[in-house]
N, C-alpha and C positions, 0 to 999 in steps of 0.2 A: 656623518656631517658633510655638508656641501663643501665643494672646493672653495678655498678663501684666498683672495690675493690682495696685495696692497695696491691702492689706487696711487698714492703718492707718499713720500717720506721727507722728514725734514729732521736733520741731525744738528744739534746746536751743542756746544760744550758749555756747561755751567761751571761755576766756580773757578772759571779760568780767566775772568776778567783781569784778574791780578797777576795773570801770565804764570799760574801754578799747574803742576801736573794735575789732571782731573782725577777727583775721587768717584764721581759719577758722570754719566752722559744722558741727557735727556732726549728720549726718542718719542716722536709723534708722527702717527700715521692714520690713515683711513682705510678700514677693512670693508670689503665687500664679498658677497659670495659669487659663484660662478655665473649667476643670472644677473648681477650687477645690483643686487639688493644690499643695502647697508646693513651691517651686523648690529644686533642689539642682544645684550645680556652679559652673563658672567663666562669668561673662558680662562683657561690656563695657558699661559704663553711662555715658550722656552726661547732664550736668547743664546746665541754661540758666536765667538769670533774665531775666524781662521786667518791664517796668513798666506793662504792661496784662494784663487777664485773658485775653483771646483776640486772636490777630493780633499784629501789631507785629513788631519785630526784636529778637533776643536782645542784651542790654546786657553779659553776661558768660556764658561757657560753659566747660567742662571735660570731658574723657573720662577715666574711670577704668577701665584695662584689666584684664581677667582678675580681676574682683572675685569672692571666694570667698562663695558663697551657700549656707548649710546650713540645712535645715529651714524654708526661706523668709526667714531672717533676714539682713538686709544692714546694713552699717554703713559711712558714707562720711564723711570729713573734706573738707567743701567748701571750696575755697579752697587744698587742698595741691598742686594740680597748676598752676592759673593762679590767681595771687593776685587778691583782690578789689580793685578800683579804682573802686568806686562808693559813693555816699552813702546810708547805710542809714536816714537821717532819712525817706526817702520809702517808699511802699508798694511791694512787689515780689511777683512771682508765680514759683514754682518749677516747672520742667517736667522730668520724668525720662522718659529713653528707654532701654530694656533691649535690647541687641543691635541688630538691624536693624528691630526692631519699630516698631509705631506709638506716638508719645509718649503717656504717660499724661496725664490731665487736670491742669491746673496747679493748684498749691496756694498760697494766699495766705499770704505772711509777715507775721504779725500781731504777733508777740512781740518781734522783734529790737529795734524802736525804743525799747523801754524801756530796754534795756541802753545803747543808744547815747546817748540823752539823758541818763543818769545820769552820763555823764563830765563834765557841766557841774557836778557836785556834789563835785568832789574837794575844793575849798577850803572848804565850807561849815562853819559852826560852830554853826548853830543846834540846839537840843536837840529830838529828835523827840517831840512830843506823843502821836503814836500808841502808843508803846511805852514810852519811858523816862518820860514824865510821870506815867503811871498804869500800872505794870507788872502790878499784881495785879487789875486790872479790865479792862473791856471798853473799847472806843473810844467816846468820847462826843462829841456834836455840838460841845460847848464845846472840845474838843481840836482838832477839825477847823478851827473858827472861829479859835482861836489860832495855829494853823498858818499859815493863809491871811492873817491880819491883817497879818502882817510882810512880805508880798510883793505886788507889784503886779500880777504877770503870771499870771493863771488860778488855777482852784480845784484844789488838788492832789488833793483826793478825787475830783475829776471828771477832771482832765488825767491823774492817774495817774504824774506824775514831777515832780522838784524843778525850780524855775525860776531859782534865785539860787545864785550861788557861794559865799555865805556859809553855806549850810546843810551840815549832815553827818547822817549817819544811823547812830545807833549800833548799831541792830538789826542791820543787815547789815555794818557796818564791823568791829566786834569788833577793832579793832586793826588792821584790814586783812589779817587772816590768814584765808584762805578755808577752811581745815581745821577752824577752830574750831566747836563746836556752838552753835547758837542756841537760846536757852531762854527763854520767857515764861510767865507763869502766868495771864494774862487769856485771855479768848475771842478767838477770830479770825474775822472775818466777810469773806467773799468775795462782793461784790456786795450787802452790806448794812451799814448803819451801826451796827446794834444787835444784835450776834450773841447768841443765848442758849445757846449751846454751845460747847465748846472749839473745834470748827470749824464753822462755820455758813456754807454756801453758799446763794446766792439769786440766780437768773437766770430771768426772765420771758420774755424774747424769744426768738426762734428760735435754738436751739443754745446759749443763754447758760448753761443749768443744767448743762451737760456737766461731768462730773468724769473725768479720765483719769488712770490709773496705768500706766506702761509700764516694762518690765523686759526682761530677756535670758534666755531658757530655756537652761540649762546642761546639758550631758551629764554633766558632774561638778559636781553642784551643791553650793554652800556651805550653811552653817547658815541655818535661817529667821531671821526678825527677833527672834524670842523663843521660848523653850521652857518647859515645865513648866506648872503650873497657873495659872489666870488667866481673865479675862474679856476679850475682844479681838476686833477685826475686823482680819485680817492677811491681806495680798497677799504671796505668796512667789514671785517671778518665777523664781528658779532652777529651780523645778519647775512654774512657771505654775500653781500652785494657789492657793486662796482659803479662808479660814477666818472664821467669824463665830459669837460665842456664848461658851460658857465651858467649860473642862474643869478637872477636879480632879486629873490626873495628867499622863502622857506622851503622851495620845491626840494632840496636835498638835506633838510633837517629830519631828524630821526623818525618823526611820525610820518614823514612822507616816503619813508624808504621801506619798501617791502622785502621780506625774507628772500634771498637767492635772486634779487631783482638786479636789473641792468638799466642805467640811463645815460644816454650819450647825446651831446648837443647843447641847445640853448633853451633853458628854463623847462627842460623835460622832467616829468613826475612818474615814477614807477612805484606806486605805493601798494600795488597788489603783490601778493607772494608769488614768486616764480614769474614776474612780469617783466617786460622790456619795452622802454621808451626811447626812441630816437628821433632826432631832428630839431625842429623849433617849437616850442610850446605844445609838446604832445603829452598826452596823459594816459597811463595804462594803470588803472585802477582796479580793475577785476583780477582776481587771482588767475595765474598762468596767461595773462593777456599780453598782447603786443600792440605797440602804437608807433607809427613810422610816418615821417613826412613834416607837415606843417599843421599845427593846431588840430592834430588828430586826437580822438578820444576812444580808448577801449575799455569801457566800464563792465561788460559782460564776463561771465567766467569763460576763461579760455578764448575770449574774444580777439579779433585783429582788425585794426584800423590802420590803414596805409594811404597817404596821400595828402590831400589838402582839405583840412576842416571835415574830416570823416569822422563817423560816430558809430562805433559797434556796441550797442548796450545789451543785445540779445546773447544768452548763454551760447558759446561756440559759434558765434556769428562772425561775418567777415565783410568789412566795409572798404572798398577800394575806390580810388579816383578823386573826385572833387565834390565837396558838399554832400556825399552820400550818407544815409543812415541805414543801419541793419538792426532792427528792433527786436525781432523774434528769435527764439531759440534756433541754431542751426541755419540761419538765414545767410546768404551771400548777396551781397550788392557790389556793382561796379559801375562806371560811367560817372555821371555829375547829376547833381539835383534831382534825385529819385523822389517819388511822391511820399508824403509822410502819411502814417496810419497807426492805429492802435491795435497791437497783436492781441490774440487771445492769451498768449502765453510768452513771456521773455525767457523762460528756462527750459520748458518741455516742448515737445513735438505737438503742434495742433495742426490738423488737416486743412483748415482754412486759413492758416497764416501762410506768409510768403516763405518761399525756399530760395529762389534766385531772382535776382531784378537787375535789369541794365536800365540805368537812369539816362534821360536825354534832355533834362530841363535845362534852362537858360538862366535861371536865377531863382533865388529863394522864394519869390513870389509867383514864380512860373515853373513849378516842378512838374516834372512828367515821367513816365516810364515807356522806354521803347519795347521792353520785354518784361513780363512777370510770370514766374512759375510758381504755383501754389504747391503746398505739400501734398495735396490730394492729387496732383499730377496735372491739373489745370494750367494751360498755357496762355496767356493773354499777350497779343501783339497789338498795341495801340490802346490797351485798356489794362488797368491795375487790378480789376475785379474779374477775372475770367470765370464763366459760369459753365464752360463746357471743356472738353479736352483741349481743343483749339478754338480760341474766341479771338478773332480780329475786329478791330474798330478804327475806321478812318473816316471821318465826317469832312476834312478839308479836301481841296482840289488835289486829286491823285493819291490821297492818303490811304484810301481803302483798297489799293491795288494788291492782288495776290499774284505771285510769279511762280510757275513750275519750270525749270530750266533742265535741258539735258543737252546731248550733243548729237547733232545729224551726222548720219554716216553715209556720205555719198556713194560709197560702194561698200558691198558686203555688210548690209545691215543685219544685226541680229534678229532672233524671232521676237514677235510681240510679247507682252507680258502673258497672254494667254491666247488660245484659239479655239475654233469650233463654236458650237452653239453656245448660247448663254445670254445673260442679261448683265451689262456692265457699263461702267464709264472708264475709259482707258486712254492713256497718254503714251504715245510709242515715239520717244524721241528719236530713236535711229532713223525714222523716216519724217520726224517732224510731224506726225499724224494724231488725230484724236478721233475717239469713237465714244458715243453715249447712247445707250437704248439698249435693245435686244435683236438676236439673230437666231435662226433656227438651223443655219448651216455654216458654210465656209465664208460667208460674206466678209467677215473681219480677220481672216487668216492672212499671213504675211503677204502670199502673192496678189491678194485682192485689195491690199492697202497701198495707195499711192502716195509717193513723197509729198509731204505737206498737205494731206488730204484731211478732210473732215466729214464724218458720217454720223448723224443722229437720227433716232427714231427707231423703226422696226424693219429689219431685213434690208437695211440701206446698204449700198455698195459704192464706195468712192475709190476705184481702182486706178483711175487717172492721176498722174502727178498734179498736184496744186488743185484737185478736184474738191467738191462739197456735194454731199447728199443728205438731205433731211426730209423726214416724214415716213411714208410707209411704202416699202418696197421699191424705193427710188434707187436710181443706178447712174452714177457718174464715171463713165470709163473712159471719157476722153480726157486729155490733158487740160488743166485749167478750167474743167467743167463743173456745172452747178445743176442739181437736181432738187427740186422741193415739190412736196405734196404726197401724191399716192400713186404708185406705179408709173412714175416719170423716168425717162431715160435720157441722158446726156451723153452721148457716145462720141459726138465730134469734138475735137479739140478746142477750147475756149467756149464750148456750148453751153446754153442755159435751158433747163426744162422745168417748169413751174405749173402746177395744177394736178390733174388726174389724167392718167393713161397719155401722157403727152411724150413725144420723142423729138429730141434736138440731136440729128445725127450730122449735120453739116457743121464744118468748122466755123467758129465764131457764131453760130445760130442760136437762136432763142426760141423757145416754145412755151407759151402761157395759155393756161385754159384747161379745156376738157377734151380729150381724144384729139389734140391738134399735133401736128408735127412739122419740123422745119428741116428738110433733108439737104439743102445745098449750103454752101458756105456763105456765111454774114447773113443768113435768111433769119427772120423773125415772124413767128406765127403766133397769134393769139386767138382767143374765142372759143368755139366748140367745133370739132370734126371738120377741119378744113379739108380741101380736096388733096389727095396725094398724087405724086407724080414722081419721075425719074429726072433728077437734075443732071445737068451737064458735068457738073464738078461738085464734089462734096468738100474739097479741100482749099479750092482757089476761086477768085472772083470770075463769074462768066456772066456777060450782060444778059443772056437770054434766061438765067436762073431767076427764081423769086428772091425779093429783098424783104418784103414785109407782106404778112397775109393775115388777114382776120376771118378765121373759119366762123360759119353760121349753120353748119350742118345740125341735122336733128338725130343722127345716130351714124354708127359706123357704116351702115349701108346706105345712108342719105347724106353724103357729105357734099357741103357747098362752101363756097367762099363769099363773104361779105365784100372783102377788099382784097386785092392783091396788087402789090408794087413789085414791078420787075427791076433788076439792076440797071437796065438801060434807061430807067426813069419812067417806063410805061406803067401807068395806074390803072388798074381795072376795079370798076365797083360793079358788082353783079356779074363779073365774068373773071375766070381764072387765067384767061390768057390774053392780056390786053395787048392791043397792037398800036396804041397810040399813047401820047403822054398821058392822057386822061381817057380811060375807055370805061364808060358806063353801060350797064346793061340791065334795064328794069322793064320788063313786060307787063308787070302787073299794074294796078292802079296806084299811080302817085309813086312808083318805084324808081323811077328814073330821075327824080329831081335833084339838082346841085344848087345850093344856095349860099351866097357870100353877102353878109350884112356889114354894117358899118361902125357905130359908135356906141361905145359903153355908157350906160345912163346909171349913175350911182343911186338916183332916186327916181322912182315912178318909172321903170323901165316899161317898155311896150310888150306886146305879145310876140312870141317867138314866130319865126316865119311859117311854122306849120305846127299842128298839134294832133294830139290823138294817134290811133294806130297808123303804122306805115313803115315804109323801109326807106331810109333817107340819110344823106350826110347833110347836117345843118349846122351853119354857123349862126349864132344868136348874139350879135355885138351888144344889144342892149344890157345883156347880163355876162357879156364877154364869155359865152359859153358855147360848147361844141357838142354836136351829137352826131353819131354816124352808126348806122345799122338798122334795125328794125324794132318796131314795138307794136304791140296789139292792143294798147289802151291809152292811158292818159300820162304814161311814165314820162313823156318829153313835152307835156303841156307846161305853160308857164309856171304854175304853182309847184311844179315838180323839178324845176331847173333852178339849181343854186348859182349864184353869181360866180363867175370863174369856174364853172364846173365843165366836166367832160363826161359824156355817156358814149360809150362805143359797143357795138355788139347787138344783141337781141334781148328787147324787154328790159333793158338796164335803165335805172333811174339814179340820177346824181342830183338830189334836191337839196344837200348841203352846201353851203357857200364853199367855194375852192374844192369841191369834191370831184372824185373821179369814179366812174362806173364802166367796166368793161366785161365783156363776156356775154353771158346769157343769163336774163332774168336777174341781174344784180342790182342792189339798191344802196347807194352812197347817201345815206340820209343826214349823218352828222356833217358839221362844218369840218372842212379840210380831211374828209374821209376819203378812202379808196376801196373800190371793189374790183377784182379781176376774176374771171372764170365763170361760172354758173350757179345761178340761184344763190348768190351771195348777198349778204345784207351787212352794211357797216352804219349803224345808227349812233355810235358815239362820235363826239367830236374827235378829230384827229385819228379815227379809227381806220382800221385796214382789214379788208376782207378778200382772200384770194384763194381760187381753187373751185370747190363745188360745194353749194348749199351750206356756205360757212356763214356765221353771224358775229359781227364785231359790235356789240351794242354798248360797251363800256367806254368811257372816255380814253382816248389814246390808247385803245385796245387794238388788237391784231388776231385776225382769225385766217388761217391758211390751211389748205389742203382740201378734205372733203367732210361736210357735216360739222364742222367745228363750230364752237360758241365761245366768244370772249367777252362775257358779259361785266365783268369787273373792270373798274378803272385801272388803266395801264396794264391791263392784262394781255397775254397771248396765249391763242389757242392754234396750234399746228398739227397736221396730219389727217386722221379720219376719225370722226366722231368724239373730238376732244372737246372739253369743256373748262374753261377758265373763269369762275364765276366771281372770285374775290379780287379785292385791290391788289395790284401788282403780282398777281398769279400768272402761272405759265403752265399750259397743258400742251404736250407734244406727244406724237405717236398715234395709237389707235385706241380710240374710245376712253382715253384718259381724263380724268377730272381733277382740277385743282380749284377747291373751294375754301382753302384756307388763305388767310391774309399772307401776301407775299410767298405763297406756296408754289411748288414746281412738281408737276406730274408728267412724267416721259415714260415712253414705251407703249405697252399694249394693256389696256383696261386697267391702268393704275388710278388710284385716287389719292389725292393729298388734302386731308381734311382739315389740319389744324394750321394755325399761323407759323409762317416761315418754314414750313415742312416741304422736303424735296423726296419725290418718290420716282425710282426708275424700274425699268423691268416690265413685268406684265403680272396682272391678277393678284396684285398685293392684298394683304388681309385688310378688309374695311373695319373701322372702329368709329366710335363717337369720341371726339375729342373734347378735352376740359373746356377749350375755348377755341372757336375757329378763327378769332381775330386778334389774338395777343399772343405774347410769349408765356407757355406754362411749363414748368419742368417735367410735368408727367406726360406731356404730349409728344409725338414723334416729331423728329427733326430731319432724319434721313432714312429712307427705306428703299430697299432693292427687292422687288417683288418677283416670285418665281412659281406662281400658281398656274394652274392649267386650264381653270374654268372659273365660272361664277360660283359653282358649288365646291371648288377645291382651290380657294385662295391660299396663298402662303407666301411668306417673307423669306428670302435668303438672308437678308440682314436688315436690322432694325436698330436705329441710333434715337434714343430719346433725348429731350432736350436738357436732361440732368446728366448727360454725358454717358449713360449706360448703353451699351451696345450688345445686341442680340443677333446671334446667328443661329438659324433655325428655329428661333422663337420671336413672337411679335411682342412679348411683354418682358423684357429683360428686367431682372431684379438685381443685378450686379454690374459693375463696370464694363465686364466682358461676360455674357452669359450665351453659352453654346448648347444646343440640344438638337437631337434628331438621331435616333438609334440607328437608322439605316445610313444616313448621309452625313455623319457627325465628324468626317475626316478634317483635320486642321493640319497645315502645313506650314512650318516656319523654316525658312532656308537661310544659310550664311555660309561664310568661308572659314574652316578651321585655320588658324595661325600657328604653325608649328613653333616658330620663334617670333619673339617680340609682339605678343597680343597686346591689343590696346585695352584700356579699362572696360570693366563690364558697364552695362547700361547705368546701374547705379550702385551706390556703396553705402557702408554704413547700417545703422538701425532702420527697420521697417518692415512692413508687411507687403510681400509681392511675389509674383509668378515671373520669372526672369529666365529667358532663353540667351546664352552668352555664346554666340558662335565662333568667336575667336578661340575659344577653349573647347567649343562643342559641348557645353555643360548647360544643366538645367537646374533651376532653383525656384521652389515653391513653398510658401508659408512665411514664417516671421523670423526675424533675428533681432536681438537687442544690442548687438555691437557689431564686430568686424568679421563675423563668421562666413559672410558672403562676399567680402571684398576680394580683389584681384588675387592677392597672395594666399588666400584661403581657399581658392577655387582649383581644383586639379583639372587636368585635360580629361575630356569625355566622362565628367563626373556629373553625378545626381546628388542633390540634397533636397529634402523635403520634411516640413514640419517646422518645429521650433527649435531655433539656435543649433541647428544641425550643421556639420561641418564636414565636407568630403574633400580632403586636401591634395589627394595623390591621383595619379592618372588611373583612371577607370574606376574610381571609387564611388562608393553609394552610401549616403546617410539618410536614413529616414525616421521620423519620430521626434522625440524630445531630446535636445541636447546630445545627441548621438555624434560621434567623431570617426570618421573613416579616413585615417592617415596613412595606411598601407597601401602599397600598389595592388590594385584591382581588388581593394577590401570593401567590405559591405558592413554597416552598422545600421541595426534596426532596433526600435523600441525607446526606452527610456535611459539616457545617459550611458549608452553601450559604446563601447570603443573597440575599433578594428585596426590595429596598427600594424600587424604582419602582412606580409606578402600574401596576396589571395586569400586573406582571412575574412571570416564572417563573425560579427558579434550580434546577438539578437536577444532582445527581452529587457530586463531592468538591470543596469549598471553592469553588464557583462564585458569582459575584456578578451579579445582575441589577438594576442601579441605574438604568437608563433607563426612560423612560415607555414601558410595553407592550413591555418587552424581555424576551428569553429567553436564559438562559445554561444549556448543558448540556454536561457533561464533567467535567474536572478542571482545577481552578485557571483556570476561564475566566471572563471578565468581559464583560457586555454593558452598558456605561454609556451609549450613544447610544440616544436615543428610538426605539422601533420597531426596535430591532437584535436581532440573533439569533446565537449562537455555539454551535457543537457541536464538541467536541474536547478537546484537553490544552494548557493554557498559552496560549489564544488569547484575543484582545481584539477588541471592536467599539465603538471610540469615537465613531463618527459616527452620525447618524440614519439609519434604515432600513438600516443595513449588516448583512450576513450573512457570518459567518465560520465556517468549518469546518476541520478537520485538526488540526494542532498547531504550537505556537510561530510564528504568523505575526509578520511585522514590525510594530512599534509606529510610531505617528506622532501628530502633532497635527492633529486634523481642523479644518476651518473652521468647523463647527457640530455640536454634539452633540444638537441639539433640532430642526433644520430641514433641508430639502433643500438641498445644495450640490453643484453638478456637479463641483467639484473633489475631492469626498470619495470615499471608497471605497463601493461598493455590494455586491460579493460578492468573497470572498477564499478561497482554500484554502491554509492554511499547511502547509509541508512542513519546518519548522526541527527541529533535533535537540536544542536546548537554549536556555536564556535568552541565552546569548552568541552563538549561532548560529542566530538566527530567519532565516526566509527564507519566501516565498510561491511555491507552485507556479502558483497563478492569481490575478490581481487584476483585477477589473471596476470601473471608476470609474463615478460617477453620469452621466457625460458620455458613456457608451457605450464608452469606451476599455477594451480588455482586453488585459492583460499577461500573458504566460507566461514565467516566469522573472524578471520584474521587477516591481516594486511601483510603478512610476511610468511607466505606458505613455503614449508619445507619439503614438499613432496608435490608428486603430479596433482593429487587432489588432498587438500589439507582442510580438514573440518574441524571447527572449534566452536563448543557450546558449553554452557555451565548446566543447564537443566532441560529436561525434556520440554519440548520437542526440538530445542535448538541444537542439540548434539545429535540429532537423529537424521537418517536419510530414508525417506519414503519411496518405494517403488509400488506403483499401482497399475493393474492391468484389467482387461474386461474378465467379467466371470468366466471360469473354466479355460482361461488363458494363462500361459507360462509368463513369467517375468523374471529378470535377474541380470547377471553381469557375464560378461564374455571377456577373456584375457588372451592377447596376441602376443607373439614375438615376431615382429616384422608383420608379414601378412599371414603368418601360420597361427591357426587357433590352438591354444594351450590348455585352457580351463574355461569351464562353465559353472557358474554359481547361479541358481534360479530356483524360483518356487514351481516344483513339478505339481501341477495341477491334477493331472491323471493319477499320481501316486500319493497326493495329498501330503506332500512334505517339502523340505528344503534339501536341495541336491547340490553336491559337488562332483562334477564329472570331469574326466580328462578329455584330451584332444579326440580320443575314439568315442567320446560320449559313454565311457564306462563309468559306473558309479564308484566314487572314491569315498565319499562320506553322505549320509543321508539322515535327516532328522524328520521323523514323523510328527506331523502337526497335531494330530488327534491326541496322542499319549506322549509325545516327546522322546519316543524310542529313537535310539541312534544306531544307524547301520554303517559298517565300514565294509565296503565292497558289495553292499546290497541296498536295494530300494524298499525292501519290505522287512524290516527289523521286527523281530517278535519278543525282543527283550529291551531293557533300557539301553544296553550296548550289545549289538549284534554285529560280530565281525565274520565276514566270509573271507577266511584266508588266514594267513600267519599274522601272529600279534607280536610285537617285539617291545621289551623293556630294556632299552640300553643300560639303564642304571635305576637300581632300587634302593632307596634309602633305608637304614636301620631304624627300628623303633618298636615300640610295644604294639601288639595287635590283639584283636579280639576274636578273630576267627580265621579260618583258612578257606581258600577258595580252590574248588575243583572244576574240572570240565567234563560235560557229560559226553555221552557218544556222539550227540549231534553237534557238540562244540560249545553248548551251552556252559556257562561258568555259574557253579553254585558254590555255597559253603561247603566245608568238609563234613557233611551230614553222616552221622554214625548211629542215628537212632534205631532201636529195635524195631520199630514199626515199619521201617523202609527195607527189613531184611528177611529173608527166608532161606531154607537149606543151610542153615547155620552148623559149622563143623570145625572143631579145633585142629590147628594145623599140627602136623606131626612131623618127625623127622627133619625139623627146621635148622638145628644145629649141623646136621649132616650137610644140608644144602649150603649153609653159610660157609662151611668149611671148603665147599668145593669153588666157592666164588673167589675171584681174584681182584683185588683191589689194586688200581693202577694209578700212577701219576702221569700227566700228558700236557701237551699245548694244543690249542685249536689251530688246525690248517688255516683257516679263513680268517681268524682273528689272533694272531700270535701276541699281540699287544695285551691281551687279557693275562699272560703269564702262565706258570704252572698250575695245572688244576689236579684234582683227584676225582676219582669215580670208578666206573665199571666200564668194561666193553660190551655194547648191548648184544653183539652176537654170542660171547661166551655166557652172558647172564641168561640169555634166552635158553641155553641148554641145561641150566640148573633150574631157574624158575621161570618157565615160559609164561606163566599167569602174568607177570608183571613186565615182560617185554612187549613192544609193539612197534608197528610200522605206520609212519605218518603216511596216509593216503595222499596227501597233497603233493609230496616230493619222492616218497619211497625210502626216505631214511628211517632207521630204527632208533627207538628211544626206551627209556626205562621208567617206570612209575616208582621214583624214589619214595614217594610218601607212604605208598602201601608197603614198601619194603620194611617199614617200622614193625608191622605185625609179625613178619618173619623174623625179624632180629629179636622181637620180645619174646617169642615162642623159643627161638633159639637159646636165649639167655636163660629162659627158664629151665630149659633141658640141661644147659650147662650147670645151672645152679642145683639142680637135682643132683647131678654127678658130684658137684662140689659137696653137697650137704652129705651125701653118701660117704665121700671120702673123708669128710671131717669126722663123721661118726667113727669110722674105722681108725682113723688116726686117734681120735680119743680114747677109743678101747686098746689100742696098741700102747698109748703113753701110759694108760693105767697099768697094763701089764709090765711094761718096762719099769716103772716106779716099783711095783711089787718085787720085781727082779732085783733092783737096787737096794731095796730094804733087807732083802734076803741074803745079799752079797754082803752089806754092812754088818748084819747080824753075825755072819760067818767069821767076819774079821775079828 
């Protein structure tokens, strides 16, 4: 029986209301077991009274049989079995024992003496000044003084009882009717003389201020003490409920009071069982629910509503804040005015229902959610219906912002998240730097990352502080430098390089175009292949250095400048070394023209100053347009000049209104379009094309770098060979294509095919999306490509729009799908918290794979309850499967409902438990509770330390015991923790069931081995009932010996074996001499010989120490060769027959003697002959033993000698008898003759 203890006690004296000595005492209590469970059932209860707190002898006791206990409640009438016969004026202690358990702690009886001493007040007639003298007021000191003055024995207020027989108590007497009500109008003080309230308790000592109200919970409760409106504090024991505060209606009537409920405040309702309601107009109608605050409602099971007008209707839901609603099971809502919705389930877990919500609405008609977390793990920020792992939505001004914050380390920054080659998007807060794209070397290592720098594209390097590098092989090594395009370098501080193969090495310099350079400080160079020179200074202003250059060379070996402006103001057109404010040099036809025109004509503009091919700087005021450079066709003719347009460089066309075209063979066709570089085309309105051979044909599109195409509206193509063909699409890097709506392709040869898709890296896997223009859950959302070529495309990571993430696969079929047999490594790092670990990532029921670094623990599978909560997770533990629990340090639990609670324990299989230190439980319902024990199989248990079991329904209770098989016999070992020679060491069970347990083999720790017995009494104990159970088989190869060998220590003593060469069973001594041999073919037995020729063949002496007496059928003789035969005397065996003669004479010569054996005196006195004497008389019957040389006598054949001697003697006797007879006859004749004579 589990330990039982008393939760609380209430002692009251019955039959004492008339101040009589009690016949019985009513005892009531609540009984629980050691786990806090209320007892139910019938129990025997023994009650004893002691006059001491501990020890001593009971002065009264009785036992109540089969006491009914329901929900822990017990009621006893003490004295109903054995009447009291003691004086209750003394102190006593009560001791309770439930069943055969341990007695509960004794309880001091402190209230009974009051009733006992009141018996002396039966005849008092004094008026009670406490209540009668002043019924409408409190008890005054003068009242107490008046009371005590009339009596000489004790202070009543101190002693607590009356001392004179002349007193009476009208308060409690009331005519002696115990059923009358007691009513008084004054204050009542308990422990205080001056009560200031109707009931004023005062107790400063240990336990003196306690107030206890006890009742009995009723399955069928009666009405509460009162109902309806009112202000009250009410204890309702029939439902174990409590109310305090005020109500204006039926809120605290019987039907609105739940069992074990609490309601405090104004108009609160706690109608659910085990519910609590506090505050104003709160309602807790769900069982085990809680409602706190103002107008909050908790109607779901175990729901909690706290705050103002919150509503928790989902099972185990929580609503906090103001006007929040938690409708689905397990849902938690905080904040205010969260959005309303209809859940799939209010009681159960549904993946699409909400799990956590932060409401940020402003009113009931403008509800909204700041954060929504669904049970499937989707998180929405700004949206209540997230469709991906993280879904943000912000349509208002500034609402869609996403912020990643870190801390800049001005000195000693840490390493970036990763280094070396790779394709990645990386935020490096220690340097405030950002990287996106791919590198093949160390470009994005720590030393190549400048503070506050940005590098995007392929092999970009932004090593300067505050630098930016975008595109293909761009380098920004100068502080505050910027490089865009392909193979551009901005090495000067504050320099900018844009285009292809441009270099901005001067401080504050800018290089735009193709193959241009700006080596001096503050220099700007645009166009193609400007001339190179050595500046006076690369870091400071020098008037002789260049300020602005437009290159128009045709190649690296044919560099020329269309325009050069020096820092001293000299401008050269057609010369790179101007020596005047404006220095033009044009030796070819029309090359040296300079034109300044007048007024813009909004309608019907005139023709430009010049048209057709040519090299010129032209101001065209009728269209407010400017041209500078050279064309070889009609690019600068009227039709190709947009109003307010600018075209500079070589063969550039700016035909769109407000367009700009600079560089070489660029076209700015769209209104407000811009082209810079070489062979660029900007056809779309508001489009921009910068670099080489770029096309921006979409509206508001941008194409930068080399051979890029931005054909989609509001599209961007940057880098080399990139294409952004869909609306809002972006392509960056090398040969990347963004053809999906609002898609982004970055890196090298990447393709973003579906709507809203983002691709980074290189050579990602190409595919045909479900739709290129809209959102579809099966299409890709984010991809990082890591292919090596067009025929070996691959993805490092793929995220679909349904939230599935693939690493090593482009078609993930799960929330996280990882594959790649060669490169499938996954690393999750964290920090182990030896003390004070935080909560795990999640708790409670659920299906998940969880890494918990604070405890260095791992979980994967599913649990239905708290098995994977913080308190159920051991440090460095692993639990996998269903409802597995790894509680202790280094523990492992795998399978179904396995528990590893021991230190370094392991539980695998189904319902296995490993509770011992370093224990292993594996299989089905196995238990490994011993220290370093192992249990394998089905329903097997290893409770002994260092024990091992393997099999079905087997047990190893002793230390170091190993059991295999099934259903071994059970026993109580001498020790389960240490070595005991009488306990078992190894067992093979071969039982068939719990009631038919048996052992095939039992080895004890003392070395004894039992076969067929589990209590071997010898080194080897074989027990069996029939063949072959009681047999031992020894088998060898043909013509090979097999047998036993016996040792004393290391010395061989005996051999018992099948002698194959002699064809028999042989027993040999340590010298290998034959002691006993049994012939296999004829069963002959040899003693001292391995070749017996008779049934028993003894080679040597045979000794019979004792031969019993009895009838016999024949006599045994020994032949000359030692063969034993019967005493044969058949004539057919004999010849040379002759009758013995002179036998009597021989016998007469013999001397019979008595003697004792010198070697065996214990045989006593014997009789016989002396062989040496006998040989002299009858040598035929004397012999010498050839074995030892001692002489013997053939006593058996001596019979024939004796017979013949007797015959000879008889002949003599017969002859003598005849002579005597003749003599007697003669004497008789003589006597007659004599008589006759007389």
